[in-house]
Steps between C-alpha positions, in 0.01 A plus 500: 500500500860475379482316168356720229568588137470849358408539133516838323310487172552745217173479308520398141233762419394808690217646296366690799822707530481868412871574501507623134841337470677234289621354834280284721438659840730254681805616301466871583792621714465601862812609693724353232334159479194369317176463697521119476836507677334678795219245502752217532709692755202550733420128485860416582498728804178365652509309829505202506721490194380310194653164431475557124452813284382460144466775235269416208545712189649526158845561351488856630559368848845329510612331818786754533247773564433347843856388574553737794178408684592287807285195447593139568355359179386742232383365163385674181242306304356584161121500449523200272685303769227534768375151428833364625493695826492263798348654818427176680768561765355834607264523796348809344549733205482878484434637150572873447430715197834632360332839455399522869654667798450259791728603786676231700276559806187429286669190360569374850136550595386311193734211579340458842144519364272209397522358144318704230560823689595788273610862492305729275530839337152607399363240262837318451683236696861605581605180680334178615586209730419174334549132566731320251204330332325829418810694391532342153138596423577865583827499306345361180291807416658768277467767775559317831333661800324763291231247408493271802260645754251233406753234580581652839144562615272412675732265692768762539511853642658833421739643758461865595860623453591855409774588255447225247496637143465338159657726240279559199566865424756775561334630817525157660862471387568831677336371818728193500802721427420706809470183714840379381656847536378539858622151592850563358537835669391355834753214471781756443377705795509197723861443384609846611427738209325835552245621243394859567182466294455123430187539289691695236788251442517218240729205577554191282524146640874467435602825669731470802544786751750519787409592856462863617450620141242778455274513196334836424157537328451424131794255468479217244732200546490249213655172393793343679600814688709484817529795739754492784458590866469857637423642161259782425294486180355844446155587361400404148799272429468207257754219527504205253713185520775682684733464802498790744764486770478563874501857641390645163290814481283556191357847548197451279354452154799290395473239222738206547480205258718188457799635683670526838539790745796466735481502880452847662445670164281810482280564197371850455139552393409397144828315441464211258721188513522192282322401179165368383 
């Protein structure tokens, strides 16, 4: 299976959400990006790679939001334009709830499964593999996937895959945040960064860290922050949208925001740099 289309659908209505927020669940930020961005990113990383990626939503989801996701053909379609969506060239279609965390490994398993297979989270469908003829029927309902188990069964089957989460409340948002945090920290560790207590560190998607840098417990790295090589970030530091040079030592509990710290600088404990 090499030709498939991934569709991430931001539901027009999510009455079953319990977020107590003016924002829909798929717009809540995780590691500096909205949840829907992570949903699209996991689809883009799945193997085999999708031939097309389509995001279905409203004006709150501009194409620029997904501009840095490496996808061959990424389209943003409004709900009212679904009738014009042509899927006839796709061998199969994967539809994913924009409020769901479906890791790339789970996406890959779904791609290789029979049509009408689906990934569930309790009583909800997080993602489903459909044939191009069935996809429009699923996409027409106001809450795609959340009301489609009758369409998928009895011909289809649910896959037993751990780690799939549909975010409906703050506790589920926290669970997805932890999945993303753990993945980001591991990727930095594989690239040569040392975390002395990884479970205590928060790292945003756009953070870059040089090799042989050591990160102490309780550090928060936000926004488009870059940290050079062989730097030590002491305990309890918070760094926001800043450039930290190589060979720097921040001794702890430093607050650095929207500024630069030169190579080989030493910041004593509790020193504040930059501006909010």
